[in-house]
Each structure stands twice: as structure tokens, then as C-alpha cells.
Legacy VTK file of the C-alpha trace (Angstrom):
# vtk DataFile Version 3.0
C-alpha trace
ASCII
DATASET POLYDATA
POINTS 233 float
-89.007 27.644 -43.338
-87.672 30.983 -42.080
-87.678 34.353 -43.756
-85.170 34.779 -46.604
-83.731 38.268 -47.146
-81.771 39.545 -50.126
-80.381 43.001 -50.823
-78.760 44.956 -53.617
-77.867 48.507 -54.470
-80.071 50.352 -56.983
-79.550 49.406 -60.618
-80.664 51.011 -63.871
-82.638 48.615 -66.095
-81.303 45.581 -64.166
-80.390 42.243 -65.718
-82.348 39.003 -65.211
-80.178 37.882 -62.289
-81.223 40.950 -60.286
-84.864 39.880 -60.511
-83.957 36.285 -59.707
-82.388 37.567 -56.482
-85.576 39.454 -55.636
-87.965 36.631 -56.532
-86.131 34.040 -54.419
-86.437 36.135 -51.255
-89.301 37.013 -48.927
-87.870 40.487 -48.329
-85.643 42.451 -50.714
-83.790 45.507 -49.398
-83.037 48.249 -51.909
-79.675 49.518 -50.616
-80.031 53.227 -51.313
-77.838 54.217 -48.340
-74.556 52.882 -49.735
-72.086 54.951 -51.745
-72.242 55.487 -55.475
-69.807 53.263 -57.390
-68.278 54.574 -60.575
-68.424 52.218 -63.590
-71.003 50.002 -61.872
-74.507 49.033 -62.981
-76.135 51.593 -60.708
-76.509 54.184 -63.457
-75.881 52.184 -66.622
-76.649 48.932 -68.395
-76.350 47.282 -71.785
-78.733 46.693 -74.665
-78.087 44.521 -77.708
-77.673 46.173 -81.095
-76.711 45.056 -84.592
-73.177 46.216 -83.725
-73.085 44.360 -80.419
-73.768 45.425 -76.824
-74.193 49.154 -76.227
-74.153 51.008 -72.905
-77.027 53.229 -71.825
-75.712 55.513 -69.072
-77.528 58.004 -66.857
-75.177 60.974 -66.370
-74.666 62.047 -62.773
-73.418 65.303 -61.323
-69.732 64.695 -60.830
-68.891 66.961 -57.888
-68.816 64.961 -54.660
-70.781 62.004 -56.000
-68.111 59.437 -55.128
-68.309 60.403 -51.440
-72.098 60.808 -51.428
-74.646 58.128 -50.621
-76.981 57.082 -53.385
-79.741 59.069 -51.710
-77.618 62.157 -52.373
-76.512 61.332 -55.919
-78.152 63.614 -58.460
-78.763 63.042 -62.158
-77.256 65.533 -64.595
-80.416 66.573 -66.399
-78.578 69.167 -68.466
-77.908 66.219 -70.792
-80.837 64.805 -72.836
-80.207 61.239 -71.712
-83.889 60.234 -71.561
-84.564 61.023 -75.208
-81.282 59.394 -76.255
-82.054 56.195 -74.377
-85.583 56.017 -75.755
-84.279 56.556 -79.279
-81.706 53.778 -78.827
-84.356 51.405 -77.482
-86.762 52.199 -80.293
-84.128 51.848 -82.998
-82.723 48.553 -81.725
-85.921 46.803 -80.583
-88.559 47.952 -83.071
-88.380 44.502 -84.715
-88.715 42.652 -81.398
-91.877 40.511 -81.002
-93.170 42.482 -77.993
-92.124 45.965 -79.088
-95.613 47.347 -79.805
-96.989 46.402 -76.409
-93.847 47.262 -74.439
-92.572 50.504 -75.941
-95.497 52.714 -74.808
-94.877 51.489 -71.259
-91.181 52.331 -71.427
-92.026 55.769 -72.820
-94.281 56.375 -69.839
-91.610 55.081 -67.459
-89.052 57.458 -68.927
-91.425 60.392 -68.591
-90.854 60.399 -64.804
-89.046 63.636 -64.005
-86.840 62.593 -61.110
-83.464 64.174 -60.401
-82.366 61.751 -57.664
-80.658 58.638 -59.050
-81.726 56.248 -56.277
-85.317 57.481 -56.398
-85.447 57.036 -60.172
-84.151 53.467 -59.859
-86.688 52.830 -57.093
-89.611 54.071 -59.150
-88.478 52.015 -62.118
-87.994 48.919 -59.946
-91.565 49.222 -58.715
-92.674 49.180 -62.348
-90.627 46.079 -63.194
-91.740 43.959 -60.228
-95.360 44.806 -61.019
-94.858 44.059 -64.724
-93.299 40.680 -63.920
-95.742 39.859 -61.101
-93.041 39.398 -58.461
-94.653 39.384 -55.019
-91.569 39.764 -52.811
-91.799 42.507 -50.185
-89.486 45.312 -51.319
-88.241 47.990 -48.920
-85.699 50.804 -48.992
-82.761 50.737 -46.574
-83.237 54.490 -46.077
-86.598 53.816 -44.405
-84.816 52.314 -41.373
-82.424 53.751 -38.819
-79.651 51.257 -39.491
-76.272 52.968 -39.907
-73.868 50.005 -39.875
-71.817 49.076 -42.935
-70.762 46.092 -45.023
-71.444 42.672 -43.439
-72.793 44.214 -40.253
-75.328 46.215 -42.259
-76.647 43.068 -43.933
-76.744 41.182 -40.644
-78.603 44.047 -38.946
-81.148 44.107 -41.776
-81.660 40.338 -41.495
-82.216 40.626 -37.759
-84.579 43.578 -38.209
-86.830 41.497 -40.475
-86.435 38.274 -38.516
-84.674 36.556 -41.396
-82.876 33.289 -40.785
-81.206 33.199 -44.194
-79.459 35.794 -46.351
-79.424 35.246 -50.114
-76.224 36.837 -51.386
-75.001 37.442 -54.885
-72.226 35.109 -56.002
-69.594 37.825 -55.451
-70.538 37.972 -51.779
-68.081 35.143 -51.156
-65.307 37.713 -51.627
-66.405 40.162 -48.946
-69.039 38.796 -46.550
-67.859 37.980 -43.029
-69.283 34.464 -42.830
-68.177 33.998 -39.210
-70.199 37.050 -38.193
-73.346 35.493 -39.652
-72.593 32.041 -38.223
-72.091 33.471 -34.732
-75.548 35.030 -35.000
-77.160 31.784 -36.152
-77.677 33.132 -39.646
-77.348 31.068 -42.821
-75.918 32.474 -46.061
-76.940 31.114 -49.450
-75.088 32.283 -52.552
-77.053 32.908 -55.712
-76.260 30.507 -58.540
-78.126 32.056 -61.446
-77.441 30.289 -64.722
-78.344 32.659 -67.496
-80.918 31.218 -69.929
-80.620 31.661 -73.689
-83.851 33.201 -74.966
-84.967 34.355 -78.443
-83.050 37.532 -79.208
-82.425 39.911 -82.112
-79.129 40.526 -83.879
-77.337 37.228 -84.296
-75.703 35.051 -81.663
-77.115 35.178 -78.154
-75.590 37.740 -75.786
-76.206 37.114 -72.071
-76.240 39.744 -69.300
-78.157 42.399 -71.220
-80.505 44.739 -69.361
-84.039 43.601 -68.589
-85.465 45.475 -71.594
-83.789 42.958 -73.912
-85.659 40.018 -72.390
-88.882 42.012 -72.022
-88.984 43.215 -75.638
-88.227 39.760 -76.978
-90.203 37.552 -74.578
-92.733 39.735 -72.765
-93.605 39.866 -69.070
-93.754 36.109 -68.417
-90.594 35.785 -66.356
-91.476 33.230 -63.683
-90.247 30.177 -65.598
-86.900 31.929 -66.119
-86.520 32.687 -62.417
-87.397 29.139 -61.328
-84.723 27.620 -63.520
-86.826 25.859 -66.162
-84.376 26.678 -68.935
-85.709 23.892 -71.185
-88.845 25.935 -71.866
-86.823 27.956 -74.335
LINES 1 234
233 0 1 2 3 4 5 6 7 8 9 10 11 12 13 14 15 16 17 18 19 20 21 22 23 24 25 26 27 28 29 30 31 32 33 34 35 36 37 38 39 40 41 42 43 44 45 46 47 48 49 50 51 52 53 54 55 56 57 58 59 60 61 62 63 64 65 66 67 68 69 70 71 72 73 74 75 76 77 78 79 80 81 82 83 84 85 86 87 88 89 90 91 92 93 94 95 96 97 98 99 100 101 102 103 104 105 106 107 108 109 110 111 112 113 114 115 116 117 118 119 120 121 122 123 124 125 126 127 128 129 130 131 132 133 134 135 136 137 138 139 140 141 142 143 144 145 146 147 148 149 150 151 152 153 154 155 156 157 158 159 160 161 162 163 164 165 166 167 168 169 170 171 172 173 174 175 176 177 178 179 180 181 182 183 184 185 186 187 188 189 190 191 192 193 194 195 196 197 198 199 200 201 202 203 204 205 206 207 208 209 210 211 212 213 214 215 216 217 218 219 220 221 222 223 224 225 226 227 228 229 230 231 232
């Protein structure tokens, strides 16, 4: 079986499907060379509260950030977002089964003083893959001299790593140039992640929360979630 490559832009406190995409690949490329997208999950994600889902957003410096690459996007540290996010996590997850073991780790994670958004997401991602014992090779796009864009960028990355298959997110069907991959002998698989219902605080189950929600409620055993054994819940 050939090498499987997946890729995604940086994400703050990613959801379970992000880690599924990493775990199912041999190589995962952290796309820190693409542009910042407003109202995306790059700098924000949701937690569950007694009042319903709540956004946690990292403020970014507004001037020029839409045109800048993620490597150039800076966090607005004039706002006390770290302390606010920690307070929200503590208040809403203090009754979670794994809170006592997890919260000191998240406090330490949030103590990283990093003003670059992509670098912060990278450092946090390294924590999460270690915490969840995911062994996929993870690299940054900025480490390589590949300047193409869109489908060509992904194809060039696959060829660089000798990958025969690209694992795309489900939305890739809307923008990937499938003919380009086929002409290069490359196969595309589209992720079909079916979100599991796990034990959760605050009433009816809410899918698509950030990874902290699963982690606080269920701990760091994530492999059975990523391999699709939903019945274990």
C-alpha cells in the first residue's frame, strides 16, 4: 500500500474530524502557507456550555491579515484572550470526568507566549497528537519550497512525499481538480467521518465541538473514535 497524504490549514482547538484526517494518513501537511480566512476555524472553535455552544476566538491584528499568509498573521495580544478562554474552559468543564487531570495541561498549553497564529496552532497541534498518541508524520508546508496553489499545491506535496493517495476533506469535492490528480496517477479519497455521540455535559449531545470537549469528558483515549468503532460508546 502506498503512502497516504492529508493536509489542512492550521486550526485552533480542532474538532475530532481534524484528528481523524491526521490519523488516517502517513503524512499530514500543516498548511501554514495559505491565506488567513475570516470566520473560519483557523482562529476560533466552539465549546459546549449550559447555554449551548460558545465560540472561543483568538483575536488577530486586522490590518492586512486577509492578504497575508498564515505565517504572517499575528495575534492581537493587547486583548486578554488567553485568560478569558481558560476561564471559560474552567467554568464550563469543571464538572467533566477528566477535568482534574486535563485542566493543568491546558493551563500549561495556554502559557505559551506566541504572537504568530500559525506557530501557536502548530505548537498546540504537537501537544494534541502526543496526548492522543497519533503517530502520523506531521510537517509544515513552510518547510518546503513549494509555491504552487490550490489543487496543484496538494499534488506537488503528494509528489514530494511519494504519496499515491490524497485523503481530502469531504468539501474537497467542491474544489479539487480531480482530472489533474488522475493524469498524474494519483488517487483521491474523501473523508467520511461520522461523528460519534460521546458522554457530554449540559443536556442533549452537540456534535462538532472543539477537541477539548471530547478530551475533558472522555480523556486521551481517542483511537477507537478514529477507527470508527462507534458502538463502544
